[in-house]
Every structure is written in structure tokens, then in C-alpha cells.
C-alpha positions in Angstrom: 19.3 16.6 -4.9 18.8 13.7 -2.5 15.6 14.0 -2.3 15.1 14.3 -6.3 16.6 11.2 -6.9 14.5 9.4 -4.0 11.3 10.9 -6.4 12.9 9.3 -9.1 13.5 5.8 -7.3 10.3 5.7 -6.0 8.3 6.7 -9.8 10.4 3.5 -11.2 9.6 1.5 -8.6 6.0 1.9 -9.0 6.0 2.0 -12.3 8.0 -1.9 -12.6 5.3 -3.1 -10.2 2.4 -2.3 -12.4 4.3 -4.2 -14.9 5.2 -7.1 -13.0 1.3 -7.2 -11.2 -0.4 -8.3 -14.1 2.5 -11.2 -14.7 2.3 -12.2 -10.9 -1.1 -12.2 -10.3 -1.8 -14.4 -12.7 0.8 -16.5 -11.3 -0.3 -16.2 -7.4 -3.4 -14.8 -7.2 -4.9 -11.5 -6.3 -5.5 -12.3 -2.2 -1.5 -13.0 -2.1 -0.9 -10.5 -4.0 -2.9 -8.0 -1.3 -1.1 -9.4 1.7 2.4 -9.0 -0.2 1.8 -5.6 -1.1 0.8 -4.6 2.7 4.2 -6.7 3.8 6.4 -4.4 1.7 4.2 -1.1 3.1 5.6 -2.7 6.3 8.7 -3.2 5.4 9.5 0.5 3.5 7.6 1.9 6.4 9.1 0.1 9.3 12.9 0.6 7.6 12.0 4.4 7.7 11.6 4.0 11.2 14.9 2.2 12.2 17.3 4.2 9.3 20.4 5.0 10.4 21.1 6.8 7.3 20.1 7.3 3.5 20.9 3.2 2.2 18.2 2.2 4.5 15.8 5.1 3.3 17.0 4.2 -0.4 15.8 0.6 0.6 12.8 1.9 2.3 11.5 4.2 -1.3 12.1 0.5 -2.8 9.8 -1.2 -1.0 7.0 1.0 -0.4 7.4 1.6 -4.6 6.7 -1.5 -5.3 4.2 -1.8 -2.4 1.7 0.9 -4.4 2.7 -0.4 -7.7 2.1 -4.1 -7.2 -1.0 -3.3 -4.3 -2.9 -0.1 -6.2 -3.6 -1.8 -9.5 -4.4 -5.3 -8.0 -6.9 -3.7 -5.2 -8.6 -1.4 -7.6 -9.3 -4.6 -10.2 -10.7 -6.7 -7.1 -12.8 -3.3 -6.7 -15.1 -4.3 -9.7 -14.5 -7.3 -9.8 -17.6 -9.4 -9.3 -19.7 -5.6 -10.2 -22.2 -5.4 -13.2 -20.7 -3.9 -16.2 -23.4 -1.4 -15.5 -22.1 -0.8 -11.9 -18.7 -0.6 -12.4 -18.3 3.0 -12.4 -20.3 3.6 -9.4 -17.9 1.1 -7.4 -14.6 2.5 -9.0 -16.0 6.1 -8.1 -15.9 4.3 -4.7 -12.9 2.5 -4.2 -11.5 6.4 -5.3 -13.8 7.8 -2.2 -12.1 5.6 -0.3 -8.8 5.9 -1.4 -8.9 9.5 -1.1 -10.0 9.5 2.6 -6.9 7.6 3.3 -5.1 9.8 1.0 -5.9 13.1 3.6 -6.8 11.5 7.1 -2.9 9.5 7.0 -1.2 12.3 6.7 -3.5 14.2 9.0 -3.3 11.1 11.7 0.5 10.4 11.4 1.4 14.5 12.0 -1.0 14.1 15.2 0.9 11.0 16.3 4.5 12.7 15.2 4.0 15.6 17.7 3.4 13.7 20.2 5.8 11.0 20.0 8.0 12.0 17.4 8.7 11.6 14.1 10.4 7.6 14.2 7.8 5.8 16.7 5.2 7.6 14.3 6.9 5.2 11.5 7.1 1.9 13.6 3.6 2.7 14.7 2.3 3.4 11.3 3.9 0.4 9.5 2.1 -2.2 12.6 -1.0 -0.8 11.9 -0.7 -1.1 8.0 0.0 -4.3 8.3 -1.9 -5.6 11.0 -5.1 -3.6 9.6 -4.2 -5.0 5.6 -3.9 -8.4 7.0 -6.7 -8.5 8.8 -9.3 -6.9 6.3 -7.4 -9.1 3.4 -8.3 -12.5 5.3 -12.2 -10.8 6.5 -12.9 -9.7 3.0 -11.7 -13.4 1.6 -13.9 -14.9 4.1 -16.7 -13.2 3.7 -15.9 -13.6 -0.2 -15.5 -17.8 0.8 -18.9 -18.0 2.8 -21.2 -16.3 -0.3 
């Protein structure tokens, strides 16, 4: 029953994040939304790493749902933003291919790390890696865009 509630909460928060993404991105910009989504991802995974009980797991699930709910549509929109209409299907396919690599590679690598160091440290390493790579990648892409 608890797992069902966690999944329901996650799906509900993803939907709320999707609905809020459009309104918020117009106010603060897409780049800041991406930074926010990676900060929420860090908070969610980091909370799971230190959770002493179910209360913090629910908070982690809310952070992760919001991260996914606002991050995914914003990143998807940004992936086709500067692409000509005739090339948008190709850009979208590339976005989905990169996403699929992460959907396979992330759990695979996390399983290897969890076997080597335990599940809680794996969540901690994953939280820091997601934050560092997300912030660096967003900054790097913004710098490239400004140079153009």
C-alpha cells in the first residue's frame, strides 16, 4: 500500500510540475527552470540517501516528481527550440535517444555502485553527480549559446 501511495504521489506531482512548467518558464526563463529541476533532483535523491523513515522518502518523491515534471518538458522544448521546422522530428528523435541511454545506463550504473558501496552511499553519489553534471551541462550549453 505504501508503494502504491508513493507512486500515486509521484505521478500527481509530475502532473503538477508539467502544468506549472509553462507558467513558470515564462517568468524565470528556461535555463533557470533547468537549474531548478537539477536542484530538485539533487534534493530528492539526496533525501533518499539520508532518509531515516518514510516521511523523508515522501519528501524525496515529491522533489523527484517536481524535478521530472518541470525538467523534462522544458528540456524537450529546448532541444527543438532553435531547430528548423523540417528538422524538428530528427532533433526530437535525438533527444529521445539520449534520454533512452540515460534510462538504461542510469539504473545499470546505480546497480553496480550499490553492489560495491551499498544503496545509501549510491544515492549520495548519484545525487552529487546529477547536481554537478546538470549544473555544468546547463552552464556549458548557455555559454555556447551566448558565444554564437
